[in-house]
C-alpha positions, -999 to 999 in steps of 0.1 A, spaced: -1 6 3 12 35 -8 18 62 19 -7 83 -6 -32 59 6 -26 52 45 -21 87 48 -37 108 22 -26 132 5 -32 163 30 -8 147 57 25 166 59 48 172 86 41 200 109 66 226 91 59 252 116 76 230 144 102 221 120 116 255 113 114 265 154 132 238 160 166 242 135 160 277 146 163 269 187 194 243 180 213 272 152 211 294 188 238 266 201 270 287 185 257 311 174 279 335 151 270 376 142 265 369 108 241 345 115 258 311 111 271 284 139 305 272 151 298 239 163 329 216 162 331 187 169 329 174 205 334 201 219 312 225 249 290 240 221 289 202 207 278 185 238 252 213 242 237 207 208 237 168 216 217 176 249 192 194 229 191 166 200 188 140 228 163 158 252 138 164 227 140 127 214 131 118 250 101 142 251 88 123 216 92 88 235 125 76 218 151 57 237 185 68 231 214 45 226 247 62 226 279 41 208 311 38 215 327 67 188 296 90 203 269 78 176 235 88 190 205 66 180 172 83 190 142 52 187 105 54 181 95 17 179 78 -3 155 47 -28 153 76 -56 154 105 -44 166 125 -76 156 129 -59 123 158 -43 113 156 -2 123 146 27 92 176 51 100 176 88 93 194 113 102 228 135 95 252 156 116 250 181 146 289 194 142 297 224 115 319 240 100 343 266 116 321 294 95 289 274 92 261 275 86 217 270 102 212 238 82 237 219 70 235 184 87 214 190 113 185 194 91 192 156 80 189 155 119 155 176 132 142 165 102 144 133 114 131 142 147 107 157 129 91 124 113 91 111 147 67 140 161 47 138 131 39 99 134 29 106 173 10 130 163 -7 106 135 -12 79 166 12 61 129 31 32 143 51 15 117 59 -24 112 98 -20 118 110 2 145 128 40 133 160 56 148 170 93 142 205 92 143 235 117 145 269 106 131 296 125 155 329 146 136 311 147 101 327 175 93 365 162 92 368 199 103 379 196 139 394 156 137 405 141 101 394 128 85 355 136 78 324 109 80 349 88 109 321 81 133 302 67 105 336 55 90 340 32 123 300 19 123 306 7 84 335 -7 96 356 15 67 379 24 105 385 3 132 374 19 167 409 26 177 418 46 146 390 67 153 396 77 191 428 85 179 417 110 156 433 146 170 429 182 166 455 205 158 463 209 193 469 172 201 434 164 217 423 130 211 380 123 201 385 98 226 395 120 255 368 147 239 336 127 242 349 116 278 351 147 284 318 157 273 294 125 282 297 111 252 318 80 256 291 52 251 286 19 262 264 6 233 283 -14 202 293 -3 172 285 -30 150 266 -61 146 234 -48 139 212 -56 110 193 -22 92 166 -22 70 176 8 53 189 47 54 178 78 47 192 112 50 179 148 44 202 174 37 204 211 16 219 205 -18 252 229 -7 251 235 -51 233 256 -69 218 233 -86 182 232 -76 176 266 -72 190 278 -102 167 250 -120 134 260 -99 133 222 -84 122 216 -45 135 180 -45 171 165 -54 168 127 -55 202 116 -50 214 82 -61 251 87 -62 277 105 -43 311 113 -61 346 97 -44 370 121 -28 410 119 -19 424 136 10 461 147 16 482 159 40 516 173 26 551 191 45 575 213 32 603 214 46 630 241 35 651 262 54 649 293 74 669 325 73 667 363 68 640 383 46 668 403 40 711 395 32 697 362 16 698 361 -21 673 349 -43 689 324 -55 702 304 -26 667 302 -6 650 270 4 614 288 3 587 263 17 563 280 11 568 288 -23 569 257 -31 537 252 -14 521 279 -36 537 261 -67 514 232 -55 484 252 -46 488 266 -82 495 228 -98 461 221 -77 442 248 -86 451 234 -127 446 199 -120 408 211 -112 407 232 -140 419 200 -160 393 178 -149 366 197 -151 334 205 -150 329 171 -122 361 183 -109 369 198 -76 403 206 -62 406 233 -30 437 232 -10 421 241 21 447 246 56 478 258 57 503 264 81 540 283 81 564 279 109 581 302 119 551 327 105 571 358 109 571 384 81 609 391 77 615 355 78 616 328 51 595 299 57 615 271 68 581 250 65 549 246 57 518 222 65 485 222 40 460 200 31 444 193 -7 408 176 -13 404 155 -43 366 153 -58 348 135 -95 322 109 -99 346 90 -115 378 67 -94 395 68 -126 394 104 -129 399 104 -98 430 83 -99 446 104 -125 440 135 -103 455 115 -79 493 110 -98 494 148 -110 496 153 -77 524 134 -67 539 149 -102 544 182 -92 545 178 -52 575 158 -60 591 184 -90 581 213 -68 605 203 -40 630 188 -64 627 226 -80 640 239 -50 653 216 -29 624 204 -3 623 178 19 587 165 20 563 144 38 534 133 19 508 108 26 466 105 14 448 104 50 416 92 34 401 80 6 361 66 -4 351 58 -39 323 66 -54 291 55 -49 256 47 -60 227 45 -39 201 20 -36 177 21 -67 146 7 -35 156 38 -18 158 62 -49 128 50 -56 110 52 -23 121 86 -25 107 92 -60 79 75 -49 71 102 -25 81 130 -44 51 114 -68 26 121 -44 29 151 -33 38 164 -69 72 184 -59 91 195 -82 124 172 -89 159 162 -101 179 135 -103 216 145 -91 248 136 -76 264 147 -48 290 170 -46 304 166 -17 312 138 14 281 126 31 275 99 63 256 84 36 286 73 19 293 51 42 260 39 54 257 28 15 285 2 25 265 -12 54 226 -8 48 206 1 17 207 42 14 193 70 -5 196 111 2 172 136 -1 183 173 -12 163 205 -8 180 239 -22 199 264 0 202 301 -12 226 311 -41 242 278 -31 258 289 -8 274 262 22 296 265 49 293 297 51 277 317 78 253 331 53 238 290 44 202 295 40 169 267 37 134 287 30 110 276 53 90 263 25 118 242 10 126 225 49 91 211 46 93 201 18 124 176 20 108 162 53 75 155 39 95 134 17 120 120 35 84 114 58 64 91 30 96 74 18 108 62 54 74 46 62 74 33 29 102 16 35 95 4 70 63 -14 62 73 -27 32 89 -53 53 
């Protein structure tokens, strides 16, 4: 039976309640420009977790937290022996993050639970809302590490040992904020996973589409590079005798940009973090650490970009006389989402009559790792001007409501199909 037959065409989530929850959560770590800064496992992240847990308990959910800090809020079904249908995303943000990235998927999941409570509707299988730890990878690299541990891509020791720039580990910070849980990380059967998210790009808004039906997610490679030269006085040292580590880094930054352009329009290539030592205006830099982020939906092209980067780093180091440390710290191949889950999203969109289009996600999401262990898909809604990872990130209330309506119907369709 379709969800339309069960609910009728007029049943919808409470858009005002969803919006109020988003705005209330956005007060935690609010920034002057209207965004949020809730880095993973900080005190502000703890506050957002505490609020989410309280809201879920108020909605009648049972809370469990696993050893990597992932939070699961469970609403029972008619047959609790069936594997649950998961929905969620993350609560942590970038240093200059927005109100919607990640948190929208978590609170949309909570709103699905609240709506089912309002309807007094019990799904056949249980459903769960999950908030994954450290999706952003801003404080602890790599990104999506906790969903990666959950999916078996990383082991628990690896996840807990990730360090921030101050040397603090994820394990230490989980314990400090009280979210080092004891629930098993693996060994659970799952029925499916759905993640609602802002697009983080301009396509939906530009094409006046309400919903993106996400069919695939492009692959990523993250690198850390250190060039070591020789510190020297900026005045007496002739240009021809310098071993300038920053000059080497600058040449590689240019090479990274060229590699991205050579594989346009689908490739993305970014240097987003750089640390210069000793960082003094009259000292030639002796050491520079920087990161590289490559993305492409074709794994063969991603491998070609990898080879070009390695060649550029080697060539630049030889030209200037630099020592090099080069490490690929993270890689995952392009992901194709489950056809059945994609169809559940398409069916919901069709019932509701929303304009839509198929999409490949340009960003990484926890769904990419979940796809390795359970049928998975994503639902995109527009964001204004495609801007994300920015304090001015914005999504209109009607977009948020529409995506949550699709999530409601897709989740119920899967939970009742078992």
